[in-house]
C-alpha positions in Angstrom: 0.0 0.0 0.0 1.4 3.4 -0.9 2.0 6.2 1.5 -0.6 8.3 -0.3 -3.3 5.6 0.3 -2.3 5.3 4.0 -2.6 9.0 4.4 -6.0 8.8 2.6 -7.2 6.4 5.3 -5.9 8.6 8.1 -7.6 11.6 6.5 -10.9 9.8 6.1 -10.8 8.8 9.8 -10.2 12.4 10.8 -12.8 13.8 8.4 -15.5 11.3 9.6 -14.8 11.9 13.2 -14.8 15.7 13.0 -17.6 16.5 10.5 -20.0 13.5 10.6 -19.7 11.3 13.7 -21.1 13.9 16.1 -24.4 14.0 14.1 -25.0 10.3 14.3 -23.3 9.2 17.5 -26.2 9.7 19.8 -28.5 7.7 17.6 -26.0 4.8 17.3 -25.5 4.7 21.1 -29.2 4.6 21.7 -29.7 1.8 19.1 -27.0 -0.2 20.9 -28.6 0.4 24.3 -32.1 -0.5 23.0 -30.9 -3.8 21.6 -29.0 -4.6 24.7 -32.1 -4.0 26.8 -34.2 -6.3 24.6 -31.9 -9.2 23.7 -33.4 -11.6 21.1 -31.9 -15.0 20.1 -31.5 -16.3 16.6 -34.3 -15.7 14.1 -36.4 -14.0 16.8 -34.7 -10.6 16.5 -37.9 -8.7 15.5 -37.3 -5.6 17.6 -33.7 -5.3 16.5 -34.4 -5.8 12.8 -37.2 -3.3 12.9 -35.1 -0.8 14.9 -32.2 -1.0 12.5 -34.1 -1.0 9.2 -36.3 1.9 10.4 -33.1 4.0 11.0 -31.8 3.1 7.5 -35.1 3.9 5.9 -35.3 7.3 7.7 -31.8 8.1 6.4 -32.8 7.5 2.8 -31.8 3.9 2.2 -34.1 1.6 0.2 -34.9 -1.2 2.6 -36.0 -4.7 1.8 -37.3 -6.7 4.8 -37.6 -10.4 5.1 -34.7 -11.1 2.7 -34.2 -14.8 1.8 -37.5 -15.7 3.5 -36.0 -14.9 6.9 -38.4 -12.7 8.8 -35.7 -10.7 10.6 -33.2 -10.3 7.7 -33.0 -7.0 5.8 -31.0 -5.2 3.2 -30.6 -1.5 2.9 -29.3 0.0 -0.3 -28.1 3.5 -1.2 -26.0 4.8 -4.1 -24.8 8.1 -5.3 -26.6 9.6 -8.3 -23.8 8.9 -10.8 -23.1 5.3 -9.7 -22.9 2.8 -12.6 -21.6 -0.7 -13.2 -18.0 0.4 -12.7 -18.8 1.8 -9.2 -17.6 -0.4 -6.3 -20.4 -2.0 -4.3 -19.5 -2.5 -0.6 -21.6 -4.5 1.8 -21.5 -3.7 5.6 -22.9 -6.4 7.8 -24.9 -5.9 10.9 -25.4 -8.8 13.4 -27.9 -8.4 16.2 -28.9 -11.7 17.8 -28.2 -12.5 21.4 -27.1 -15.6 23.3 -29.5 -17.9 25.2 -29.5 -17.0 28.8 -26.8 -14.4 28.5 -28.1 -11.6 26.4 -25.6 -9.7 24.4 -22.6 -11.7 25.6 -21.1 -11.5 22.2 -21.7 -7.8 21.7 -23.9 -8.1 18.6 -25.8 -5.0 19.7 -22.5 -3.1 19.1 -21.9 -4.8 15.8 -25.3 -3.6 14.7 -24.6 0.0 15.8 -21.2 0.0 14.1 -22.6 -1.4 10.8 -25.5 1.1 10.9 -23.1 3.9 11.7 -20.9 3.1 8.8 -23.8 3.3 6.4 -25.0 6.6 7.9 -21.6 8.1 7.9 -20.9 7.1 4.2 -24.2 8.6 3.1 -23.4 11.8 4.9 -19.9 12.3 3.7 -20.8 11.5 0.1 -24.0 13.6 -0.2 -24.7 16.1 2.6 -21.3 17.6 2.4 -20.0 17.5 -1.2 -17.2 15.0 -1.4 -14.4 16.3 -3.7 -13.4 12.7 -4.6 -10.1 11.5 -5.8 -11.5 9.0 -8.3 -8.5 7.3 -10.0 -6.5 10.4 -9.0 -8.7 12.8 -10.8 -11.3 15.4 -9.9 -15.0 15.0 -9.6 -17.6 13.5 -7.2 -16.9 10.1 -5.7 -19.4 7.5 -6.7 -20.5 4.7 -4.4 -22.9 1.9 -3.8 -23.5 1.0 -0.2 -25.4 -2.1 1.0 -26.1 -2.5 4.7 -27.1 -6.1 5.4 -28.9 -7.2 8.5 -28.0 -10.9 9.0 -29.9 -12.7 11.8 -29.0 -15.9 13.5 -25.2 -15.7 13.5 -25.2 -17.5 16.9 -25.6 -21.1 16.0 -27.7 -20.9 12.9 -25.5 -19.4 10.1 -28.1 -16.9 9.0 -25.8 -15.4 6.4 -25.8 -18.7 4.4 -29.5 -18.6 3.2 -29.0 -15.0 2.4 -25.9 -15.8 0.3 -27.9 -18.6 -1.4 -30.6 -16.1 -2.2 -28.2 -13.8 -4.0 -27.7 -11.1 -1.4 -24.0 -10.8 -2.5 -24.7 -10.7 -6.2 -23.0 -7.6 -7.5 -21.2 -6.9 -4.2 -17.5 -6.3 -4.6 -16.3 -6.2 -1.0 -17.8 -7.0 2.4 -16.9 -5.6 5.9 -17.9 -5.8 9.5 -16.3 -5.3 12.9 -16.7 -7.5 16.0 -16.1 -6.5 19.7 -13.6 -8.6 21.5 -11.1 -8.5 24.4 -8.4 -6.8 22.2 -7.9 -5.0 18.9 -6.8 -7.2 15.9 -7.1 -7.3 12.2 -6.5 -10.0 9.7 -6.4 -13.7 10.5 -8.9 -16.4 10.1 -11.6 -18.4 11.9 -12.4 -22.0 12.4 -14.9 -23.7 10.1 -17.7 -25.4 12.1 -20.3 -28.1 11.8 -23.1 -28.6 14.3 -24.5 -32.1 14.9 -27.7 -32.9 16.7 -27.6 -36.4 18.0 -30.6 -38.5 19.3 -30.1 -41.9 20.9 -33.2 -44.1 21.3 -33.3 -47.2 23.5 -36.1 -48.9 25.5 -37.4 -47.8 28.9 -37.7 -50.1 31.8 -37.8 -49.9 35.6 -34.2 -49.2 36.7 -34.4 -51.2 39.9 -37.1 -53.8 39.1 -36.2 -54.9 35.6 -33.0 -53.1 34.3 -32.2 -56.1 32.1 -35.2 -55.3 29.9 -34.0 -51.7 29.1 -31.8 -50.4 26.4 -30.0 -47.4 28.0 -29.8 -44.4 25.7 -27.8 -42.5 28.4 -25.1 -45.2 28.2 -24.9 -44.5 24.5 -24.5 -40.7 25.1 -21.8 -41.4 27.7 -20.0 -43.8 25.6 -20.0 -41.5 22.6 -18.5 -38.6 24.7 -15.8 -40.9 26.0 -15.0 -42.0 22.4 -14.7 -38.4 21.4 -12.4 -37.7 24.3 -10.1 -40.5 23.2 -10.3 -39.4 19.6 -8.9 -35.9 20.5 -5.5 -37.4 21.0 -5.4 -38.2 17.3 -6.7 -34.9 16.0 -4.7 -31.9 14.7 -4.1 -29.1 17.1 -6.6 -26.8 15.4 -9.5 -29.2 15.7 -12.1 -28.6 18.4 -14.9 -31.0 19.4 -17.3 -29.9 22.2 -20.7 -31.2 23.1 -23.5 -30.8 25.6 -26.2 -33.2 26.7 -29.6 -31.6 25.9 -31.6 -34.5 27.2 -30.1 -36.9 29.7 -33.2 -39.0 30.5 -36.6 -38.8 32.1 -36.2 -40.0 35.7 -33.5 -41.8 37.7 -35.7 -44.9 38.2 -36.4 -45.3 34.5 -33.8 -46.7 32.1 -33.5 -43.7 29.7 -35.2 -44.5 26.4 -34.1 -41.2 24.8 -31.1 -38.9 25.2 -29.8 -36.1 23.0 -26.6 -34.3 22.4 -25.6 -31.1 20.5 -22.0 -31.2 19.2 -19.8 -28.6 17.5 -16.9 -29.8 15.4 -14.3 -27.2 14.3 -11.2 -27.1 12.2 -9.1 -24.4 10.4 -9.4 -26.1 7.0 -12.9 -26.5 5.5 -12.0 -29.7 3.6 -10.3 -31.3 6.6 -13.4 -30.6 8.7 -15.9 -31.9 6.3 -14.1 -34.8 4.7 -12.1 -36.1 7.6 -13.0 -34.9 11.1 -16.8 -34.9 11.0 -17.0 -38.5 9.6 -14.7 -39.6 12.5 -16.9 -37.9 15.1 -20.0 -39.4 13.5 -18.5 -42.8 13.9 -18.1 -42.2 17.7 -21.9 -41.7 17.9 -22.6 -44.7 15.5 -20.3 -46.9 17.4 -21.8 -46.0 20.8 -25.2 -46.8 19.4 -24.0 -50.2 18.2 -22.3 -51.0 21.5 -25.4 -50.3 23.6 -28.1 -51.6 21.2 -29.6 -48.1 20.6 -30.7 -46.5 17.5 -29.1 -43.2 16.6 -30.1 -40.2 14.4 -27.4 -37.6 13.5 -28.7 -34.4 11.9 -26.9 -31.4 10.6 -29.7 -28.9 11.1 -27.7 -25.7 10.3 -25.3 -25.0 7.4 -21.5 -25.3 8.0 -19.6 -22.2 9.0 -16.7 -21.9 6.7 -13.3 -20.5 7.7 -12.7 -16.8 7.4 -10.2 -15.5 4.8 -9.2 -11.9 5.4 -8.5 -10.0 2.3 -4.9 -8.5 2.4 -5.9 -5.1 0.8 -8.9 -4.6 3.1 -6.9 -5.8 6.1 -4.2 -3.2 5.5 -6.8 -0.5 5.1 -8.4 -1.6 8.4 -5.0 -1.6 10.1 -4.4 2.0 9.1 -7.9 3.0 10.2 -7.4 1.3 13.6 -4.1 3.1 14.2 -5.7 6.4 13.1 -8.3 6.1 15.8 -5.6 5.7 18.3 -6.0 1.9 18.9 -2.8 0.0 19.4 -2.9 -3.3 17.6 -1.2 -6.0 19.6 0.1 -7.7 16.5 -2.1 -10.8 16.7 -4.7 -11.9 14.2 -8.4 -11.7 14.7 -10.5 -14.6 15.6 -10.2 -18.3 16.6 -13.9 -19.0 16.9 -16.4 -19.5 14.1 -18.5 -17.1 12.2 -20.7 -17.2 9.1 -18.8 -14.1 7.9 -16.4 -16.9 6.9 -19.0 -18.0 4.4 -19.1 -14.5 3.1 -15.4 -14.4 2.7 -15.5 -17.5 0.5 -17.7 -15.5 -2.0 -16.3 -12.0 -2.0 -13.2 -10.3 -0.5 -14.0 -9.5 3.1 -12.7 -8.6 6.6 -13.9 -9.2 10.1 -11.5 -7.3 12.4 -11.9 -7.3 16.2 -12.3 -4.1 18.2 -11.5 -4.0 21.9 -14.5 -3.6 24.2 -12.9 -4.7 27.5 -9.2 -5.7 27.6 -8.7 -9.4 28.2 -12.5 -10.1 28.7 -13.7 -13.0 26.5 -17.0 -12.9 24.5 -19.7 -15.3 25.5 -19.3 -14.4 29.2 -21.5 -12.4 31.5 -18.7 -9.9 32.0 -18.6 -9.2 28.3 -22.4 -8.9 28.2 -22.3 -6.3 31.0 -19.5 -4.3 29.2 -21.6 -4.3 25.9 -24.4 -2.5 27.8 -22.3 0.0 29.8 -22.0 3.4 28.1 -18.4 4.0 29.3 -17.1 0.8 27.5 -19.6 0.6 24.6 -19.5 4.2 23.3 -15.9 4.2 22.2 -16.4 0.9 20.4 -19.5 2.2 18.6 -17.7 5.4 17.5 -14.4 3.9 16.5 -16.0 0.8 14.9 -18.4 2.9 12.7 -15.6 5.3 11.7 -13.1 2.4 10.9 -15.6 0.6 8.6 -16.7 3.9 6.9 -13.1 5.0 6.4 -12.1 1.7 4.8 -15.1 1.9 2.4 -14.6 5.6 1.7 -11.0 5.0 0.7 -12.0 2.3 -1.7 -14.8 4.5 -3.2 -12.3 7.2 -3.7 -9.7 4.8 -5.2 -11.6 2.1 -7.1 -8.4 0.5 -8.1 -8.2 -0.8 -4.5 -11.4 -2.8 -5.1 -9.9 -4.3 -8.2 -6.8 -5.2 -6.3 -8.8 -6.9 -3.6 -10.7 -8.9 -6.2 -7.4 -10.0 -7.8 -6.1 -11.2 -4.5 -9.4 -13.1 -3.9 -9.2 -14.8 -7.3 -5.5 -15.7 -6.9 -6.2 -17.3 -3.5 
């Protein structure tokens, strides 16, 4: 990346912060607080989807609700008057679902506010205050096409996948979002993930009076978890297998006739996960059923999460934007969990940087949920996250060759 481009990102951050952020900051903070106060789990985010799409519509975005047949999905589109087929189209993702029993323990209320903020900031800088533009180094108005995508069900349901299959990324050149975390980081990858729902069925009997007549489904669950524990010794270091018992039986004095597990299987490489690790884990369940005389059903009820590939050009732009906001990157890469933004990155060049909410505090904890709702910790994330995303996009709009470079990197990958 040239010195001029780096200075362009820094200038965009300063411009957005000084001239445009003050006009939208209060709205963004209120949106984040409203979502935090009314947490909704996957595909039930009716309040959040309405709140966000209403803000986009009020700002002049053309909003489509119920995208891909998902009630709480939406897409907001806006473009400059002179935009044409040569104009880059950049998608900004908003996530807004909460965790069961924990509220916004992953900070998706902040992701939503940052994504919404990026869209509002871009519209302001490109219209309300005439943007001089540096298109291809020349004069004239900067042209842009902005798509703000509300993707529900990221926690456990891969809501972006049906949206991708319905064509939401058709015509999109680049995709960006930012996620709160326990530190600041750009680049990196995520683990691909498959979720398995497992049901063991045996035969009930009196546990004291006639245990020999029963077929114990809990034994099958226990044996399968033991088999997975032993399997871990033979798995690559990046592989993760973790499960919970969702139904452990009906009563202590009844031989369990049904038990159920939910299991996540993760790996860095999509092919290794799907072609090698998942079949081996499935055999643990099948073998346990055979050993105990149970029947087993193994279902994959949600699409796989594919591993994230961070685009180098966008990553460098994001790095410059993080530094320009005063955030000190620790040098590590973003992410080791799983996200359906990985599926997006398999279709278009994308980034998913992490922005520090509370130093050293991990997402999916009650401490993180509390920090996501406290103004003192949430407000800087909202402001910086929105500005970072908008600055990256604005720099690309002003220098469309960056979009072409990102696409070349994507194709060469």
